[in-house]
C-alpha positions as CSV (number, residue, x, y, z in Angstrom):
1,M,-12.8,-13.8,19.4
2,T,-12.4,-11.2,15.9
3,H,-15.1,-12.2,13.5
4,A,-13.3,-12.4,10.3
5,E,-15.2,-13.6,6.8
6,S,-13.2,-14.2,3.2
7,Q,-15.0,-13.0,0.2
8,K,-14.2,-13.0,-3.4
9,I,-14.7,-9.3,-4.2
10,E,-15.2,-9.1,-8.3
11,T,-13.6,-6.1,-9.8
12,K,-14.9,-4.1,-13.1
13,N,-12.1,-5.7,-15.4
14,G,-13.0,-9.3,-14.1
15,H,-10.4,-10.6,-11.7
16,K,-11.8,-11.7,-8.5
17,L,-9.8,-10.5,-5.5
18,S,-9.3,-12.6,-2.3
19,S,-10.3,-10.3,0.8
20,T,-11.0,-10.9,4.0
21,F,-13.4,-8.6,6.5
22,Y,-12.6,-8.5,10.1
23,F,-15.9,-6.9,11.9
24,P,-16.2,-5.3,15.7
25,N,-17.8,-7.2,18.2
26,G,-19.8,-4.3,19.6
27,E,-20.8,-0.6,17.5
28,M,-19.2,0.2,14.5
29,K,-17.1,3.3,14.8
30,G,-15.7,3.0,11.5
31,A,-14.3,1.6,8.7
32,V,-10.5,0.7,7.7
33,L,-9.3,-0.4,4.9
34,I,-5.9,-1.5,4.0
35,V,-4.0,-1.4,1.2
36,P,-1.0,-3.7,0.7
37,A,2.8,-2.8,0.0
38,M,4.4,-4.2,-3.1
39,G,4.5,-8.3,-2.8
40,V,3.2,-8.3,1.1
41,T,0.1,-10.4,1.3
42,Q,-2.9,-9.4,3.5
43,K,-2.2,-11.9,5.2
44,Y,0.7,-9.9,7.1
45,Y,-1.8,-7.6,8.3
46,A,-3.8,-9.9,10.0
47,S,-2.9,-9.1,13.5
48,F,-3.2,-5.8,13.0
49,A,-6.8,-6.1,11.5
50,S,-8.0,-7.9,14.2
51,W,-6.2,-5.4,16.7
52,L,-8.7,-2.6,14.8
53,T,-11.7,-4.6,15.8
54,T,-11.1,-4.3,18.9
55,Q,-11.3,-0.4,19.1
56,G,-14.6,-0.7,17.0
57,Y,-14.0,-1.1,13.3
58,L,-14.6,-2.8,10.6
59,V,-12.0,-3.6,8.3
60,A,-10.8,-5.3,5.3
61,T,-7.8,-6.7,4.0
62,F,-6.9,-7.8,0.2
63,D,-4.6,-9.2,-2.3
64,Y,-4.2,-7.6,-5.5
65,S,-4.9,-9.6,-8.5
66,G,-2.8,-11.6,-9.7
67,T,-0.8,-12.1,-5.8
68,G,-1.8,-14.0,-3.1
69,L,-4.5,-15.4,-2.7
70,S,-5.8,-13.8,-5.8
71,Q,-3.8,-15.2,-8.1
72,S,-5.4,-17.7,-10.5
73,G,-3.8,-19.5,-13.3
74,N,-0.3,-19.1,-14.6
75,L,1.2,-15.7,-14.2
76,R,2.6,-15.6,-17.7
77,D,-0.9,-15.2,-18.6
78,S,-1.6,-12.3,-16.6
79,S,-1.6,-8.9,-18.3
80,V,-2.1,-7.0,-15.1
81,T,-0.6,-3.7,-14.2
82,I,-0.3,-1.4,-10.9
83,S,-2.9,1.2,-13.2
84,D,-5.3,-2.2,-13.0
85,W,-4.7,-2.4,-9.0
86,A,-5.6,1.2,-8.6
87,N,-8.4,1.6,-11.0
88,F,-9.8,-1.3,-10.9
89,D,-8.5,-3.6,-7.3
90,C,-8.9,-0.6,-5.0
91,T,-12.1,0.8,-6.4
92,A,-14.1,-2.7,-5.8
93,M,-12.4,-2.7,-2.4
94,V,-13.4,0.8,-1.4
95,E,-17.6,-0.6,-2.5
96,A,-17.5,-3.0,-0.9
97,I,-16.3,-1.7,2.9
98,S,-18.2,0.8,1.7
99,L,-21.5,-1.0,1.6
100,K,-20.4,-2.7,5.2
101,A,-19.8,0.6,6.4
102,G,-23.3,2.0,6.8
103,G,-22.3,5.9,6.2
104,K,-19.2,5.2,8.5
105,S,-16.3,7.2,7.9
106,L,-13.7,5.4,5.7
107,Y,-10.4,5.3,6.6
108,W,-7.8,4.5,3.9
109,I,-4.4,3.1,5.7
110,G,-2.0,2.6,2.5
111,H,1.0,0.7,3.3
112,S,4.0,1.4,1.2
113,L,2.5,1.3,-2.6
114,G,-0.8,1.6,-0.9
115,G,-0.4,5.0,0.0
116,Q,1.3,5.6,-3.6
117,I,-1.5,4.8,-5.8
118,L,-3.8,6.8,-4.2
119,G,-3.9,9.4,-6.1
120,M,-4.8,6.9,-9.0
121,V,-7.9,5.4,-7.5
122,P,-11.3,7.0,-9.1
123,N,-13.6,6.4,-6.3
124,L,-11.3,8.2,-3.5
125,N,-13.8,11.1,-2.2
126,S,-15.6,7.7,-0.8
127,I,-12.2,8.2,1.6
128,T,-12.7,10.0,4.9
129,K,-9.0,10.0,5.8
130,V,-5.4,8.8,4.5
131,I,-3.3,7.3,7.0
132,N,0.1,6.2,4.8
133,I,2.7,3.9,7.0
134,A,6.2,4.0,5.2
135,S,5.0,5.6,1.6
136,G,7.4,7.3,-0.4
137,S,8.2,7.8,-4.3
138,G,10.9,4.7,-5.4
139,Y,13.0,6.5,-7.3
140,W,16.2,4.3,-7.0
141,L,18.4,7.8,-6.7
142,E,16.7,9.0,-3.7
143,N,16.9,5.1,-2.1
144,V,18.5,5.1,1.0
145,P,22.7,4.7,0.2
146,S,22.4,0.9,1.4
147,L,20.6,0.2,-1.3
148,K,21.0,2.3,-3.7
149,W,23.2,0.4,-6.0
150,R,21.3,-3.3,-5.5
151,A,18.6,-0.8,-6.7
152,W,20.7,-0.2,-9.7
153,W,21.2,-4.0,-10.6
154,L,17.5,-4.9,-10.3
155,W,16.2,-2.3,-12.4
156,Y,18.4,-1.9,-15.2
157,I,19.8,-5.9,-15.0
158,V,17.2,-8.4,-13.2
159,A,13.8,-7.1,-13.6
160,P,14.0,-6.6,-17.3
161,L,15.8,-10.0,-18.1
162,A,14.0,-11.8,-16.1
163,T,10.1,-10.8,-17.1
164,R,11.7,-11.3,-20.5
165,V,12.8,-15.0,-19.4
166,Y,10.0,-16.5,-17.4
167,G,7.2,-14.4,-18.7
168,Y,6.9,-13.0,-15.2
169,F,8.7,-11.4,-12.5
170,P,10.3,-15.0,-10.3
171,G,10.8,-12.7,-7.0
172,K,10.6,-16.0,-5.0
173,R,12.9,-17.5,-6.5
174,L,15.5,-14.2,-6.9
175,R,14.4,-13.5,-3.0
176,K,13.0,-10.3,-4.4
177,V,9.7,-8.6,-3.6
178,G,7.7,-12.0,-4.5
179,D,6.3,-13.0,-7.9
180,L,4.8,-10.5,-9.8
181,P,2.4,-10.3,-12.7
182,S,5.4,-9.0,-16.1
183,G,2.9,-5.7,-16.2
184,V,3.2,-4.9,-12.6
185,M,7.1,-5.4,-12.7
186,N,7.8,-3.3,-15.9
187,Q,5.1,-0.4,-14.7
188,W,6.9,-0.2,-11.3
189,R,10.1,-0.3,-13.6
190,K,9.4,3.0,-14.9
191,W,8.7,4.7,-12.2
192,C,11.5,4.2,-10.4
193,V,14.0,5.0,-12.9
194,N,12.3,8.3,-13.2
195,P,13.0,11.1,-10.8
196,E,8.9,12.2,-10.6
197,Y,7.6,8.0,-9.8
198,M,4.8,8.0,-11.0
199,V,3.9,11.2,-12.1
200,G,7.1,11.8,-13.9
201,A,6.3,8.3,-15.9
202,E,2.7,8.3,-16.5
203,G,2.1,11.6,-17.7
204,T,0.3,15.2,-17.2
205,E,-3.3,13.1,-16.8
206,T,-1.5,11.4,-13.9
207,R,0.4,14.3,-12.2
208,E,-3.1,16.4,-12.3
209,K,-4.8,13.6,-10.0
210,Y,-2.4,13.7,-7.4
211,K,-2.9,17.8,-7.7
212,A,-6.7,17.3,-6.7
213,V,-6.4,14.9,-4.3
214,V,-8.3,17.1,-1.3
215,T,-8.6,13.9,1.3
216,P,-6.4,14.9,4.8
217,I,-3.4,12.6,4.6
218,S,-1.1,11.7,7.6
219,S,2.3,10.0,6.7
220,F,4.6,8.4,8.9
221,S,8.2,7.2,8.0
222,F,10.6,6.1,10.5
223,T,14.2,7.0,10.6
224,D,15.8,3.3,10.1
225,D,14.1,2.6,7.3
226,E,15.9,0.1,4.9
227,L,13.8,1.2,2.1
228,M,12.4,4.8,2.1
229,S,14.4,7.9,2.5
230,K,13.5,11.2,3.9
231,K,13.7,12.4,0.3
232,N,11.2,9.7,-0.7
233,I,8.9,10.4,1.6
234,D,8.8,14.1,0.6
235,S,8.7,12.9,-2.9
236,L,5.3,11.5,-2.7
237,N,4.0,13.5,-0.2
238,S,4.6,16.4,-2.3
239,F,2.8,15.1,-5.3
240,Y,-0.3,15.6,-2.8
241,A,-0.4,19.1,-3.3
242,A,-3.8,19.9,-2.5
243,S,-4.1,18.1,0.6
244,Q,-3.6,18.7,3.7
245,M,-0.6,16.5,4.8
246,K,0.4,15.7,8.3
247,T,3.8,14.5,8.8
248,N,5.0,11.9,11.4
249,R,8.5,10.9,11.5
250,I,9.6,8.6,13.9
251,T,12.9,7.2,15.7
252,P,13.6,3.8,17.4
253,E,14.8,5.6,20.2
254,E,11.2,7.6,20.3
255,L,9.5,3.3,21.3
256,G,12.8,2.2,23.1
257,T,13.1,-0.4,20.4
258,K,16.1,-1.1,17.8
259,H,13.9,-1.4,15.0
260,I,10.9,-0.2,13.1
261,G,12.1,-0.2,9.6
262,H,9.7,-0.2,6.6
263,F,7.6,-3.2,7.6
264,G,7.9,-3.0,11.3
265,F,4.5,-0.9,12.1
266,F,2.5,-3.8,11.6
267,K,4.2,-5.7,14.3
268,A,2.0,-6.8,17.3
269,K,4.8,-5.8,19.3
270,F,4.2,-2.2,18.3
271,Q,0.2,-2.2,19.6
272,D,1.0,-0.3,22.7
273,S,3.2,2.5,21.2
274,L,2.4,3.0,17.2
275,W,-0.7,1.8,17.4
276,D,-2.1,2.9,21.2
277,N,-0.3,6.1,21.2
278,Y,-0.3,7.3,17.5
279,L,-2.8,5.6,15.3
280,L,-5.9,6.0,17.2
281,Q,-5.3,9.7,17.5
282,E,-5.4,9.6,13.4
283,L,-8.7,7.8,13.3
284,Q,-11.4,10.4,14.5
């Protein structure tokens, strides 16, 4: 049985993050911080986190402030942004898991947005290695063809109008992404309409932060990803210019399955293939 503990982690800007720490039964090989995709709560990663403990890893999952179990009060009153998630939430989680890891290697597994915001995290030098899953630029004109015009509708019509009317983004009602603070949605929109995503939208200082990342990165992407095209993936990877970058582009056929997609990697059915045969090679 996996031993898991729920904890509230306080950030330097006054938020309390809902987190879960999963502990290995035997000796700890290292620690893994799972950094979630936009609109995805930590519960989605629970089975994956539990499996990692059977491989000897301490694992932490969490919800960004203003989302999931980290949401408190009225979402209309939240002023949080994606930059806050990187600067405060991720920083606090890196500090918290590092304390428990006792000097062991710390791995960052970033799903989609979780791989995008790495360059904005102040204490990323504490991370031994980064493994990005289905993580690329969200620039809408580089989206896969089936998504492109829905993305245009979202970024130029739905998102600006909905956040103005509701005071937050009512994603659950619209069946898009999930409910998000307006500051998060507005910043994400600014990134997604810029050809260079966050490094273009946020300017020179942010661009230089990404160029300065030297932590090794392994990028996993999937040919049937319904959200991220190869152009999106390659674009994000290019921002990390100084990092030793390893790319893994996988087809469903290689795994003998019909579909992996943007979210499939973390499903338990891929334990014997993606987790055992691909991921464990990176956790060394």
